[in-house]
N, C-alpha and C positions, 0 to 999 in steps of 0.2 A: 504494500500500500504506500503510495507516495505521500509526501508530507502534507500536501493540501487536503487529501482525503482523510488522513489520520487526524489532522486538526479538526476537520468537520465532524468526524466520528466522536472525538473527545468532547467537542462542544455540545453535541447532541446528548451524550451521556450525562453531562453536567445538568442539562435541562430536565432530564427524565429520571435520573437516579440520584439518591441522597448518598453522598460518599462520606464516610467517617474514617479518618486516619488516626491510628493509635501507635505511638512509639512505645515499644516494650523493651526495656533494658533492665539490667540488674546485675548484682555481683555474681561472680563465678560460682557454679554449683547451687544456685538459688532455685533451679528447676524450671527455667524458661521454656525448654523444649517440651517437657511434660505438661506445663501450664497451657501452652498454646495448642498442643495436640488435644488435650482434654476439652478445652474451651471450644475448639472447632468441632470436635466430635459431638458435643452437646447441641451446638447450634445446627449442625447438619442433620441431626436426628431428633430435633426438638418435638416432643409429644407431651403436652401438659397433662394428658390423661394416663400416662404410663407410670407405673411404680410410684403411686402417690404416697405410699407409706414408707418408702425407703430413701436412701441417700442418693439415688440416681435421679430423683425429681429435679427438674431444672425450671424453676418458677420465674417467669418473666411478667407476672401480674396479668394485666389485661391484654398483653401482647403475645402473639404467636408467630414463630418463624415458619413460613410456608414450606411445603414439601419440594419446592423448586431450588432449595439451597444447594450450592455447588461451589467447589474451589476452582479458581481460575489462575492459570500460569500467565504472568505478565512480563517475564524477563527472558532474554535470550541466554543460551548456555554460557556465553563468554562475558556476561555482565558482572560487574563487581558485586552488585546486589543480586542474589539468586532467588529462586522460588523455594519457599519452605516446603520440604518434602513430607507433607502430612501423611500420605499413604504409607510411606516407609516407616515413619514413627508409630503410626497406628498399628502396624503389623507387629511391632515389638510388644504392644499391649496384649495382643492376641496370643503371643508366644510366651507370656508371663516373664517379660524382660523389661528393664528400664531402657528407654531409647538411648542410643549412643549420643555422646556429646556433639553439639553442633559447633563447627569451627568457621562458619561463613555467615556473614550478614545476609539475611534473607527476608523475603516479604511473603506473608500469607494473605491471600485475597479471597474473600468469600462474597458471592453474589446471592441475594435471597430477597424474598418478599416478606416484609414485616406487616402483620395485620393487627389493628387496634380494635378490640371489640367494643370499646366505649365511646371514643371520640375520634373525630377526623384529625389527621395530622396537620401540623402547622407548616407553613412555608415562610419565605421572607416577605410574602405579601399578606400574611395573616393566616387565619384558620382556613384550610383547604376543604375540598368537598369529598375526599376519599379517606376511607379507613385502611387503605392499603398503600404501602410505600415500597418502592424498589430501592434496595440498599446495597451498596458496595462497602464492605468493611475491610480495611487494609491495615494489617499489623506489620510493623517493621521489627524484626527480631535481631538484636545486636549481641554477639558473643560477649561474655563478661570481660574477656581479655582486651577487647577493643576500647573499653571504657577508659583505660589509662591514657589512651591517645587523645581523649577529649581535653586533656590539659593543654593541648596544642591549639585548641580552638580560640581564635581571637588574639593569639600571642605570636610574636616573632621568635626567632631562634634564641636571641639573648634573653628574652623574658622567660622562655621555656627552661633554659639552663638555670636561671636564677631561682625559678619556682621549684625545680626538681632538686637542685643541689642545696638550696637554702635549708631544706630538711628539718625545719624547726617545729612546724605545726604537727606533722605526723612523722615521728622519728623512724628512719629506715636504716636498719643495721647494715644492709648490704652496700649502702652508700657512705658508711662511716669513713672508710679508708680510701674511697675512690679518688678523692681529690689529691691526696699525697701519692697514691699509687700511679696515677696518670702523670703527675708532675715528675716522678722518678723515671717513668718510662720515656718521657720526652727530654730528659736531661742530656745535653750535649748534641741534640739532634737539630737538623736544619728544618726550616719551615716549609715542609714539602710532603710528598706522597708517603714516605716511610713514617713520618710523624703521624700522619692521618691514620695509617693502618694500625699503628701501635695504640693510639687512643681508642679506636674501635675494639681492638682486642682486649684492652684493659677494661672497657665498659662491659664487654660480654662476660668477662670473669666476674664482675660485680653482679650482673644480672643472674648468672648461674647460682650465686650465693643466695639470691633472693628466694629461690625455690627451697633451699635448705632451711630458710627462716620462715617458711610459710607465707611469705609476702608475695601476693599475686599482682600487685600494682606495678607492672613492668611496661615501660614505654621506650622505644616503639614496640607495639604489641606484636609486630612481625617476628620478634624474638621468641614469642610464646606459641603463636599459631601462624602457619604460612598464609600469605595473602591469597593464594589460589585455592584455599580450602582443603589442602592436603592434610593427612593425619600427621601431626607433629612428631609422633613416636616413630612412625614408619619412614618419615622423610625429614630427619633432623638437618639434612643438608640444605633444606629450604628455609631454615630459620635465619632471619637476617635482622640487623639493626637498621631498618629502612627498606628501600627498594633495592632490587638486584643491581649491582654496579654503582649504587648510590647510598652506601651505608653512612650513618652519622652517629655521633655520641655527644653528650653534653660536655661543655668545658667551663671550668670556673672562670670568672671574669679576668683574673690575673693571667691565665693561660690564653684567653682569647686575645688579650693585648700583646702577649709575647709571641703568639703564633697566629698573626692576622690572616695568613693565607689558608691555614687549616680551618680557622673559624669561618672564613668567607665560603670555603668549599662546603663545610658542614651546613652553613646557613642555606645555601642553594639546595642541597639534598633534603634538608628539613622542609623547605617550602614545597618541593616536589611531593614529598610524602604527605604532608598536611593537606595539600590541595587535591591530591588524587585519592587519598584513603580516608581522611578525616572529614573533609568538608562535604562530600556527597552524603554521608550518613547524618551528620549534624544538620545539613540543609534539609534533609527529609524530615528529621525530628522537629525542625522549627515550623514546618507546615502542618504538623499534627494538630488534630482537634483535642486529643487527650493523650496523656502519657501515664504509663504504669512503670514503676520501678520496684523490682522484686528483691527482697532481702531475706537472707537465711541466717537467722540469729545463731543457730546451732554451729554453723561454720565459724562465726566470729568467736565463739567460745572454744571450739574444738582446736583452732589453730594457734591460740595464744596471742600475745600482744602484737606480733607482726601481722597476723591475719586480720586482727582488729584494725590496726593502723591502715593497712591496705584497703580494707572495706570502707573506712572513713574517707580515704583519699578518692577512691573511684566513685563513691556516692556523691561527694561534693563536686567533682569534675562533671559528672553527668547532669546534676541538677543545675549547675551553672550554665552548661551548654543548652539545656532546655529553656531557660528563661531569657536567653538572648534572642531577640525577635527581629526578623527582616521586615522591610517595608511591604513585601509581597504578602506576608502573613497578616499584617494589619489590615490590608485591603481585602484579603480573602475572608477574614473574620467579619468584616463589615457587611459583606454580601451574604455570607452563609448564616450568620447569627443575628444580623440586624444591628449590632452595636460593635464599635471598634474595641478590640481587646489588646492590651499592651503587651501581653506575653501568653505563652501556652500554660503558664503556671497557675497558681491560685486554685480555683475550683476544678481545674482541668487536670490536675496531677493527683495520683494516689500512690502511696507506698504500700506494697502488698507484702505482708509477712507470710511466708510460705511454710509448708510442712507442719501445719498446726495439729495434724493428727498424731504427732509424736509426743503430745503432752496431754495431760488431763486438764480439768477445769482450772485448777490453781496454776498449773504449768503454763496454760495459755495466757493467763493474766500476767504471769511473770515474763513471758516472751514479749508481749506487747510493751510492758514496762521497760524491758531492756532495749527494744527497738527505739522507743521514744528517747531514752537516755543517749543511745548511740548516735542517733541521727536527728533528734528533735530540733536542735537549734537551727540546723541548715534547712530542714523541712519548713519550719516556721518562717524563716527569712525568705524562702522562695515562694511558698504558697500564700503567705499572708494570713493564714489561720491563726486565731488567738491561741488555740491549743494544738500542738502537733498531732495529738491523737485523732483529731478530726480528719487528718489526711491519710490515716492508715486503714487498710482493709486486711482482714485475716482470712486465710483459706487453706484448704488441703485440696490440691488439684485432682488428686486421685486418693482413694483409700484402698489399701490392700486387704486381702483376707489373711490375717495373721496366722491362722491355724493351718492354712494350706501352703504357706509361703515356702516352697522348696523343701517341705518337711522339717524346717528349722524349728527348734524348740526356743520359743521366745519367752523369756521370763518377764513378768510384769515390770519388775524393777528395771531391767535393761531397756524394755520398750519405752518406758517413760523417761529414759535418759537419766536415771538416777545413778550417780557414780558409786563405785564400791566404797564401803566404809560409812555410808550414810543410812539413815533409817528409811525403811520402805514406806514413806508417807506420800500422800498426793502432792505432786509438784516439788518434792523435796530436792530433786536433782537439778532444777532450773532456778538459778538465783533471781531475785527480784531486782537487784542492783548490779551494775557492772562491777565484777570483782576487782579489788585493788591490784592483785597479781594474776593477770590473765594467763600467764605461762603455766600456772598450776592446773589449768583446765585443759591443757593439751591432751587430745586423744580421749576425752571423756564421753564424746558423743559419736561413736563410729556408725554413721547413719546407714552405710551399706549393709552392715551387719544387723542393725536394728530394724530396718525397713526393707527387706527383700520383696521383690515384686511377685504378685499373684493376682492376675486379672481374669484370664481364661474367658474372654468376652466374644460374643458374636459380633460381626462387623457392624450391626445396627444397634448395638447396645453400649452406650457410653459408660465409662467407669463411675463408681460412686465418688462423691466429692463432698466437700464442706465449704460453703460460702462462695463457690465459683459463680453461682447465678447472680449474686449481688454485684460481682465485678462485671459480669455481662451487662447488667442494667446500667451501671455507670458508663460503660463503653458506648452503649446504644443511646445514652442520654435519657434513660427512663428513671423514674423515681426509685431511690434505693432505700427500702424500708429496713428497720432493724432485722438482723439475721435471725431466721427461724430455725436454724440448724443447731443452735447451742453456742455459737461464737459471739453472741451479743452481750455477754456478761462481763466483758473486759471494761474496766473503769476508764473514764476520762481522767488523765493524769494531771496533777497540779503542776505549777511552774517549777517547784523544787525538784520533782522527779524528772521533768523533761530536761532540766539544765544540769543535772548531776555530772 
């Protein structure tokens, strides 16, 4: 199709279809692939009359997803942003396995008819005459590793270096000695190619130490996952600090001044990487109508202080990227919502606390308390909510059959995440406040052992869930009532708890 016809087709779709764009990002291992697969599965097979008494019910209130729901591939094979492989990941559910990790930024696009049993849908011109609306729901799924690159958004090379190596707000052990190590590596060298190669080699050694310290905030993220979506374990040769033939590393200011040619070369390579890898993703996010950021509190506890610091850094970088708005978005919001919006944040962002089925009632309260303490200040500054808890939604995207899970014997104490040596009391293993010494909690929540998969589902039977329907309502712009699944008992935290 030529460009003129494509433009006409796109224009026609805008007039006849209500498009909702949702940016989905979150820390590594927060369950984004499982989350999107389960959410799409429920929307594709939405039947409000099915299984009303169990946790497979997906309640959208007065709204029904028509039986015309389908997934649409919108990207070519060689696009940097690919198509979310729903069928592949859904097959994992049927084989009683967790989906494999995604290493590529992808888009999940669902087309369906949304029916409103009570009222006609609104348009930019007011209340319409139809109870049916053609909807295109677009999700952008960003691998957790890529979030570290969001630190580049809106910053040049010098600013990126200073932000990364300043290292004061979120202490990074793997960068402790990097400055003096790179200075030693450059001692006596000319300002040229060899110096450039030695800097990159020294930085790669520092990033390798990050893994040992459970620090996942590594940038450029191409050092963690290849840019072509290859398996990083099977293809370690594709792990780079930047683009192929254009690798770069941060330099302290004193070395940028001493080696201006190296700094100039790195600055050029940095811009290439930022403009080709970071900006397409952030640009998509800034045209989003809503954004979801998934957090896994268990991982923050399980990895110790460095995992916690890395989670803090990637969360802040992501929320900062979301709230920077282009002129296009302001105009787009004016026409789609009827009022100009200054940013995608505010009422349009939710922080999703995942894996809530791994805790009992008291444990769920503690998990939300921890999430508010860990991320509350940033969430409040970005969303504008008076209480950070207003921006949080809790869910379990899937719930496994614990008795059938690969024949594993799951003790109640282990399943609730209660560490050895503590009393077997409800929620006793999940602290209410961030521990003073997080390193004492390393390895206390081995989630793969605690929560093995067992689904054994028909292709038309979505998995059990907790709270996923409330997130679907938020995404679709429908009223979000208190959760009827039992996750509505978490308290709204006071200022003291949010700012600890």
